[in-house]
C-alpha positions in Angstrom: 162.3 105.3 60.1 160.7 108.9 59.5 157.1 107.7 59.0 157.3 105.5 62.1 158.2 108.2 63.8 155.7 110.6 62.3 153.1 108.0 63.5 154.1 107.4 66.8 154.2 111.1 67.6 150.4 111.4 66.2 149.9 108.5 68.4 151.2 109.9 71.4 149.6 113.4 70.6 146.3 111.6 69.7 147.0 109.9 73.4 147.8 112.9 75.4 144.4 114.9 73.7 142.3 111.7 74.6 143.3 112.1 78.4 142.8 115.4 78.4 139.5 115.1 76.9 138.6 112.9 79.6 139.7 114.5 82.5 137.8 117.5 81.4 134.7 115.6 81.1 135.4 114.5 85.1 136.3 111.1 84.0 139.6 110.8 85.5 141.3 110.5 82.1 141.6 106.8 80.3 141.9 105.1 83.8 139.1 106.8 85.4 136.5 106.1 82.2 138.0 102.2 82.6 137.0 102.4 86.3 133.6 103.9 85.4 132.9 101.4 82.7 133.8 98.5 85.4 131.2 99.9 88.0 128.5 100.2 85.2 129.3 96.7 84.6 128.7 95.4 88.3 125.9 97.6 88.5 124.4 96.2 85.6 124.9 92.5 87.3 122.7 93.2 89.8 119.8 93.3 87.3 118.9 90.2 86.1 117.6 89.2 82.3 114.2 88.2 84.0 113.7 91.4 85.7 114.4 93.6 82.5 112.5 90.8 80.4 109.4 91.6 82.9 110.0 95.4 82.6 109.8 95.3 78.9 106.6 93.2 79.0 104.8 95.9 81.6 105.8 98.6 79.1 104.6 96.5 76.1 101.3 96.3 77.8 101.0 99.9 78.9 102.0 100.9 75.5 99.1 98.7 74.1 96.6 100.1 76.8 97.4 103.4 76.0 97.0 103.0 71.7 93.8 101.5 72.6 92.3 104.2 74.7 94.3 106.8 72.1 92.3 104.9 68.9 88.8 105.5 70.9 89.6 109.0 71.9 90.1 109.3 67.8 86.7 107.7 67.0 84.8 110.1 70.0 86.5 113.0 68.2 85.8 111.9 64.5 82.2 111.5 66.1 81.8 115.1 67.6 83.2 116.0 64.3 80.8 114.2 62.1 77.7 115.4 63.9 77.6 118.9 65.1 75.6 119.7 68.4 73.9 122.8 66.3 72.0 120.2 64.0 69.9 119.1 67.5 67.9 121.7 69.7 69.7 122.4 73.0 67.5 121.1 75.8 68.5 122.3 79.3 67.7 120.0 82.4 64.6 121.7 82.9 65.2 124.1 85.6 65.5 126.9 83.6 62.0 126.3 82.3 60.5 126.0 85.6 62.0 129.1 86.7 
C-alpha cells in the first residue's frame, strides 16, 4: 500500500510540474497544449499532400540546378588555379598604347 501511495504522489508531482512548465512556456498547461496541437492539425488539413509533393519536387529541382552551378564554378576555379595569369603577357584594350 505504501508503494501505491508513493507512486501516486510521484505521478501527482510530475503532473503538477508538467502543468507548471507548460504554463510557464505560454502554452496554457496541458489543456492549452492539446488545443494548440488540434489547431496545428486543422491547419495542416488545409495543405494537401499534392501541394507538399509539388513543393518537394520544386526544391529538389532547385537543389539539382544549384549543385550543377556549384560544380561548374568549382571547375572554373580549378582551371583558374591551374593556369595562373602570370604565364601570359598582359594585353590592354589597345587604348593605352595609342595614348
